[in-house]
GUZAVO-142757 format. One line per field, with one value per residue (C-alpha): residue number from 1; residue in one letter; x, y, z. Coordinates in nm, 3 decimals. Each point is the difference from the previous one (the first is absolute). Last residue first. Layout:
REM GUZAVO-142757
i	c(NUM,...);
aa	c(A,...);
xx	c(X,...);
yy	c(Y,...);
zz	c(Z,...);
END
This chain:
REM GUZAVO-142757
i	c(369,368,367,366,365,364,363,362,361,360,359,358,357,356,355,354,353,352,351,350,349,348,347,346,345,344,343,342,341,340,339,338,337,336,335,334,333,332,331,330,329,328,327,326,325,324,323,322,321,320,319,318,317,316,315,314,313,312,311,310,309,308,307,306,305,304,303,302,301,300,299,298,297,296,295,294,293,292,291,290,289,288,287,286,285,284,283,282,281,280,279,278,277,276,275,274,273,272,271,270,269,268,267,266,265,264,263,262,261,260,259,258,257,256,255,254,253,252,251,250,249,248,247,246,245,244,243,242,241,240,239,238,237,236,235,234,233,232,231,230,229,228,227,226,225,224,223,222,221,220,219,218,217,216,215,214,213,212,211,210,209,208,207,206,205,204,203,202,201,200,199,198,197,196,195,194,193,192,191,190,189,188,187,186,185,184,183,182,181,180,179,178,177,176,175,174,173,172,171,170,169,168,167,166,165,164,163,162,161,160,159,158,157,156,155,154,153,152,151,150,149,148,147,146,145,144,143,142,141,140,139,138,137,136,135,134,133,132,131,130,129,128,127,126,125,124,123,122,121,120,119,118,117,116,115,114,113,112,111,110,109,108,107,106,105,104,103,102,101,100,99,98,97,96,95,94,93,92,91,90,89,88,87,86,85,84,83,82,81,80,79,78,77,76,75,74,73,72,71,70,69,68,67,66,65,64,63,62,61,60,59,58,57,56,55,54,53,52,51,50,49,48,47,46,45,44,43,42,41,40,39,38,37,36,35,34,33,32,31,30,29,28,27,26,25,24,23,22,21,20,19,18,17,16,15,14,13,12,11,10,9,8,7,6,5,4,3,2,1);
aa	c(A,W,R,L,L,R,P,N,T,G,V,D,K,D,L,W,V,L,P,N,H,D,T,Q,I,V,C,K,Q,H,A,D,L,Y,C,R,L,K,Q,V,A,F,I,I,S,A,C,E,R,E,T,T,S,Y,N,Q,E,N,K,S,F,T,K,S,L,F,M,I,P,H,E,E,E,K,G,N,I,Q,S,L,V,V,G,V,G,I,H,S,A,D,C,Q,V,I,F,P,K,T,F,D,P,S,Y,L,V,P,N,E,K,L,K,D,K,L,E,D,F,A,K,Q,C,T,E,N,W,D,V,T,S,K,R,I,K,G,K,L,L,D,T,L,P,A,T,I,V,S,F,E,P,I,Y,R,R,Y,Y,G,A,L,G,L,F,A,R,V,Q,T,K,T,T,P,T,P,F,D,K,I,Y,Q,V,K,L,E,A,P,Q,R,L,G,Q,G,V,L,H,G,L,Y,K,V,Y,A,Q,A,F,D,N,V,F,S,A,S,L,S,L,P,I,K,W,Y,G,R,T,L,D,L,A,S,I,Y,K,A,A,S,V,K,E,I,L,E,E,I,N,P,L,P,F,Y,Q,T,R,T,M,K,N,L,K,R,Y,D,I,C,H,R,A,D,K,G,P,V,E,V,L,I,L,P,S,T,F,D,S,E,G,S,E,V,I,K,L,E,I,M,R,N,V,E,T,R,L,I,D,I,Q,R,P,S,M,R,Y,P,K,A,V,I,P,R,D,S,E,L,E,I,D,H,E,A,L,D,T,C,G,P,N,N,S,F,T,N,S,Y,R,C,S,L,E,E,L,E,E,R,Q,L,Q,S,L,K,S,N,Q,Q,I,D,S,I,F,K,S,W,E,S,A);
xx	c(1.062,-0.301,-0.215,0.103,-0.061,-0.353,-0.074,0.129,0.109,0.344,0.208,0.337,0.336,-0.052,-0.219,0.255,0.103,-0.367,-0.051,0.237,-0.236,0.221,0.071,0.304,0.038,0.354,0.069,0.316,0.123,-0.312,-0.179,-0.334,0.041,-0.050,-0.267,-0.167,-0.051,-0.381,-0.014,0.264,-0.154,-0.354,0.133,0.191,-0.309,-0.217,0.242,-0.049,-0.369,-0.002,0.213,-0.228,-0.302,-0.205,-0.340,0.128,0.062,-0.359,-0.103,0.265,0.334,0.141,0.312,0.342,0.329,0.295,0.305,0.366,0.070,0.361,0.218,0.331,0.313,0.191,0.016,-0.393,-0.232,-0.315,-0.380,-0.357,-0.239,-0.344,-0.312,-0.309,-0.354,-0.271,0.063,0.374,0.265,0.376,0.250,0.361,0.156,0.380,0.162,0.352,0.238,0.079,-0.350,0.042,-0.343,-0.040,-0.041,-0.310,-0.044,-0.294,-0.049,-0.146,-0.304,-0.100,-0.060,-0.182,-0.249,-0.076,-0.040,-0.242,-0.244,0.039,-0.090,-0.280,-0.154,0.015,-0.161,-0.307,-0.090,-0.337,0.042,-0.223,-0.118,0.170,0.085,-0.343,0.061,0.154,0.359,0.197,0.013,0.188,0.279,0.042,0.010,0.248,0.230,0.251,0.006,0.030,0.307,0.177,0.331,-0.021,0.245,-0.153,-0.335,0.107,-0.260,-0.245,0.004,-0.154,-0.253,-0.089,-0.086,-0.206,-0.196,-0.083,-0.119,-0.217,-0.142,-0.102,0.083,0.389,0.211,0.192,0.313,0.277,0.254,-0.094,0.061,0.329,0.122,-0.045,0.204,0.270,0.071,-0.015,0.350,0.258,0.368,0.283,0.169,-0.308,-0.387,-0.253,-0.336,-0.314,0.096,0.364,0.118,0.371,0.302,0.371,-0.018,0.235,-0.189,-0.329,0.147,-0.136,-0.357,-0.126,0.270,-0.233,0.109,-0.096,-0.315,-0.122,-0.289,-0.120,-0.262,-0.077,0.368,0.019,0.380,0.084,0.113,0.305,0.069,0.356,0.074,0.315,0.048,-0.263,-0.206,-0.290,-0.059,-0.007,-0.224,-0.236,-0.033,-0.074,-0.265,-0.158,-0.037,0.026,-0.320,-0.138,-0.182,-0.372,-0.123,-0.327,-0.188,-0.084,-0.359,-0.024,0.344,-0.133,-0.273,0.256,0.241,0.000,0.313,0.244,0.194,0.265,0.055,0.360,0.066,0.010,-0.365,-0.176,-0.192,-0.165,-0.150,-0.271,-0.073,-0.302,-0.014,-0.081,-0.003,-0.120,0.359,0.192,0.369,0.262,0.312,0.112,0.332,0.190,0.199,-0.126,-0.358,0.035,0.118,-0.292,-0.233,0.162,-0.026,-0.362,-0.083,0.152,-0.193,-0.309,0.037,0.027,-0.300,-0.202,-0.095,-0.342,0.015,-0.018,-0.298,0.048,-0.014,0.113,-0.043,-0.163,0.251,-0.044,0.222,0.289,0.367,0.253,0.346,0.331,0.295,0.351,0.371,-0.015,0.028,-0.041,0.150,-0.173,0.163,0.149,0.307,0.264,0.067,0.252,0.212,0.100,0.374,-0.040,-0.199,0.259,0.291,-0.171,-0.083,0.356,0.146,-0.243,0.086,0.369,-0.046,-0.202,-0.387,-0.237,0.144,-0.146,0.157,0.143,-0.330,-0.204,0.215,-0.050,-0.379,0.031,0.192,-0.272,-0.273,0.173,0.052);
yy	c(-1.610,0.102,0.080,-0.307,-0.221,0.140,-0.045,-0.366,-0.047,-0.161,0.167,-0.089,0.168,0.211,-0.253,-0.278,0.001,0.019,-0.356,-0.116,0.085,-0.026,0.378,0.211,0.370,0.126,0.371,0.201,0.357,0.155,0.267,-0.077,-0.331,0.112,0.275,-0.219,-0.282,-0.003,0.017,-0.243,-0.251,0.035,-0.052,-0.308,-0.138,0.062,-0.221,-0.288,0.052,0.002,-0.302,-0.197,0.117,0.279,-0.078,0.108,0.346,0.054,-0.090,0.242,-0.146,0.055,0.201,-0.038,0.163,-0.110,0.228,0.027,-0.376,-0.143,-0.200,-0.093,0.048,0.128,0.354,-0.001,-0.135,0.187,-0.064,0.117,-0.271,-0.021,-0.200,0.020,-0.120,-0.267,-0.241,0.027,0.243,0.015,0.279,0.040,0.325,0.026,0.342,0.086,0.180,0.378,0.071,-0.199,-0.074,-0.042,-0.354,-0.164,-0.218,-0.223,-0.056,-0.356,0.109,0.217,-0.287,-0.187,0.281,-0.004,-0.373,-0.002,0.247,-0.172,-0.341,0.158,0.139,-0.324,-0.181,0.241,0.349,0.105,0.365,0.229,0.336,0.334,0.117,-0.127,0.047,-0.335,-0.141,0.030,-0.378,-0.041,0.194,-0.276,-0.281,0.196,0.059,-0.262,0.105,0.365,-0.070,-0.215,0.021,0.192,0.283,0.258,-0.067,0.145,0.285,-0.252,-0.190,0.296,0.102,-0.365,-0.036,0.315,-0.098,-0.349,0.182,0.239,-0.280,-0.184,-0.322,0.035,-0.249,0.188,0.206,-0.125,-0.071,0.313,0.222,-0.197,0.103,0.364,-0.056,-0.186,0.265,-0.160,-0.050,0.198,-0.054,0.209,0.023,0.174,-0.015,-0.129,0.078,0.178,0.339,-0.026,-0.213,0.016,-0.240,0.036,0.302,0.286,0.241,-0.122,0.122,0.353,-0.121,0.210,0.274,0.172,0.176,0.371,0.066,0.019,0.059,0.120,-0.119,-0.350,-0.097,0.046,-0.078,-0.139,-0.363,-0.153,-0.356,-0.049,-0.274,-0.173,-0.226,0.174,-0.216,-0.021,0.378,0.015,-0.306,0.120,0.344,-0.151,-0.221,0.291,0.215,0.367,0.181,0.258,0.304,0.082,0.286,-0.063,0.307,-0.025,0.020,-0.361,0.027,0.272,-0.237,-0.282,0.227,-0.181,0.146,-0.222,0.022,-0.245,-0.146,-0.117,-0.375,-0.312,-0.057,0.197,0.308,0.195,0.342,0.132,0.345,0.118,0.239,0.364,0.244,0.357,0.081,0.182,-0.019,-0.131,-0.126,-0.348,-0.173,0.289,-0.232,0.184,-0.018,-0.372,-0.049,0.199,-0.227,-0.316,0.123,0.100,-0.328,-0.200,0.223,-0.043,-0.377,-0.004,0.225,-0.249,0.082,0.072,0.023,0.348,0.093,0.036,0.310,0.007,0.346,0.047,0.140,-0.307,-0.232,0.070,0.024,-0.086,0.138,-0.149,0.228,-0.075,0.056,0.196,-0.308,-0.043,-0.256,-0.245,-0.063,-0.343,0.093,-0.122,0.268,0.169,-0.306,0.066,-0.018,-0.253,-0.238,0.041,-0.061,-0.313,-0.134,0.047,-0.172,-0.293,-0.034,-0.001,-0.278,-0.201,-0.010,-0.291,-0.044,0.328,0.048,0.361,0.104,-0.143,0.192,0.329,-0.060,-0.090,0.322,0.192,-0.160,0.074,0.364);
zz	c(-4.536,0.224,-0.307,-0.192,0.317,0.024,-0.371,-0.012,-0.360,0.065,0.264,-0.168,0.056,0.312,0.165,-0.047,0.370,0.091,-0.108,0.282,0.297,0.307,-0.019,0.071,-0.100,0.009,0.019,-0.109,-0.013,0.141,-0.191,0.172,0.185,0.363,-0.042,-0.261,0.239,0.007,-0.383,-0.057,0.247,-0.137,-0.357,0.115,0.172,-0.305,-0.202,0.243,-0.030,-0.379,-0.020,0.227,-0.196,0.130,0.164,0.346,-0.158,-0.071,0.348,0.134,0.107,0.342,0.055,0.134,0.083,0.211,0.089,0.015,0.008,0.033,-0.244,0.144,-0.220,0.314,-0.130,-0.029,-0.274,-0.036,0.050,-0.114,0.053,-0.190,0.068,-0.212,0.037,0.048,-0.287,0.063,-0.111,0.062,-0.036,0.113,-0.051,0.045,0.028,-0.114,0.235,0.037,0.114,0.316,0.154,0.370,0.124,0.129,0.313,0.098,0.368,-0.046,0.215,-0.284,-0.232,0.272,0.045,-0.375,0.007,0.291,-0.164,-0.329,0.173,0.190,-0.320,-0.172,0.299,-0.005,0.130,-0.150,0.099,0.201,-0.159,0.046,-0.359,-0.172,-0.369,-0.075,-0.007,0.330,0.045,-0.331,0.150,0.258,-0.249,-0.207,0.293,-0.105,-0.365,0.095,0.225,-0.270,0.191,0.324,0.095,-0.244,0.149,0.329,0.021,-0.138,0.339,0.179,-0.276,-0.063,0.359,0.017,-0.322,0.151,0.313,-0.187,-0.216,0.313,0.204,-0.008,0.187,0.268,-0.081,0.233,-0.284,-0.178,0.323,0.055,-0.345,0.101,0.322,-0.183,-0.271,-0.338,-0.165,-0.162,-0.114,-0.141,0.342,0.139,0.029,0.238,-0.159,0.130,-0.138,0.125,0.287,0.029,-0.100,0.004,0.235,-0.037,0.232,0.188,0.341,-0.077,0.054,0.293,-0.057,-0.247,-0.299,-0.033,-0.201,-0.358,0.013,0.336,0.245,-0.136,-0.001,0.377,-0.012,-0.337,-0.019,-0.171,-0.111,-0.116,-0.270,-0.082,-0.315,-0.203,-0.256,0.237,-0.020,-0.373,-0.045,0.272,-0.160,-0.342,0.140,0.190,-0.307,0.112,0.075,-0.246,0.154,0.066,0.224,0.162,0.096,0.377,0.110,0.101,0.163,0.236,0.134,0.048,0.169,0.347,0.156,0.165,0.326,0.084,0.344,0.051,-0.065,0.227,-0.011,-0.277,0.065,-0.283,0.119,-0.210,-0.152,-0.157,-0.304,-0.022,-0.286,0.078,0.092,0.269,0.087,0.229,-0.184,-0.115,-0.082,0.151,0.224,0.303,-0.135,-0.052,0.364,0.125,-0.195,0.143,0.358,-0.050,-0.151,0.289,0.255,-0.196,0.000,0.377,0.034,-0.203,-0.356,-0.184,-0.376,-0.155,-0.213,-0.368,-0.227,-0.365,-0.143,-0.338,-0.243,-0.227,-0.201,0.231,-0.102,0.269,-0.055,0.091,-0.026,-0.128,0.027,0.322,0.207,0.381,0.219,0.244,0.334,0.076,-0.187,-0.253,-0.249,0.232,-0.022,-0.363,0.036,0.279,-0.233,-0.285,0.231,0.143,-0.350,-0.116,0.313,-0.044,-0.370,0.072,0.269,-0.247,0.032,0.062,0.351,0.122,0.342,-0.067,-0.166,0.303,0.240,-0.200,0.029,0.375,0.069,-0.201,0.216,0.317,-0.101);
END
């Protein structure tokens, strides 16, 4: 009751909403108050099935526990039986159980299903595109973050009261990003991991750093060009060898961290307005910026793209490299530009302006034109 009262109080004091909006949200919440519970619900809409690759039973010895831990476990199991989450039974399959205890939180029991997982038939299904999800969520003016009570027990479940105060927020953390009000930027905690990453000494560590930083490549202009010295360290058949770390590598390493320290911000795309695609090429690679003009006549970035040139592409002429950058941009941004009312491509290479009129006898430009 106290948690529900606090939730209603938070709605009434939410300065981001108007008085009418606060009243509407409070009325809606009270109408569906039975969906907010600390006890997990049960659905009859779906059943989860585990398919095994073999009928051979999986047997594992139980881990030893102290009497105190056993008492905690017994209490929790009895609660689950009362809630009809589990029921008593017999099985040829056994998996050990451990009690996870974290200071300040209730003890949580977990079952070690690693042996069973090895025998489970993998079911593949398509996942939504993360970039598309982030764009849609960040475009919202108000966002409500909901959590399911004991989501790993039943799917779907009743909504938990643990996070009910995240209604009508201007910004929320979502998939490693801070999104809302038409903006998105890297989550502070994730960026801190990258800032604190030690200087790599092995290929494995270089690969780990690039994996972390690469998740935010859309925020960093010419990401691939900056990281080229680091990706070069990964060449060779030996995956776990030490690396020859030099001044160029350190400069790229530091520059990448500095770019994220600037707290870069991207805007959500507005498909009712024209897109601007800015392309630039160097001897090393390509840099692309997708942007739009807002209602205040200010240009703002939506995303940055980049790639490094292969050895063959590095031998292209300047005009060929600049043209290749446009082709790369259009191909990568097809989901934004396809059938769009208007798109402006900007380049600092003037000869490309005449490409649709006269390409000469260059076979590569003839093919691209």
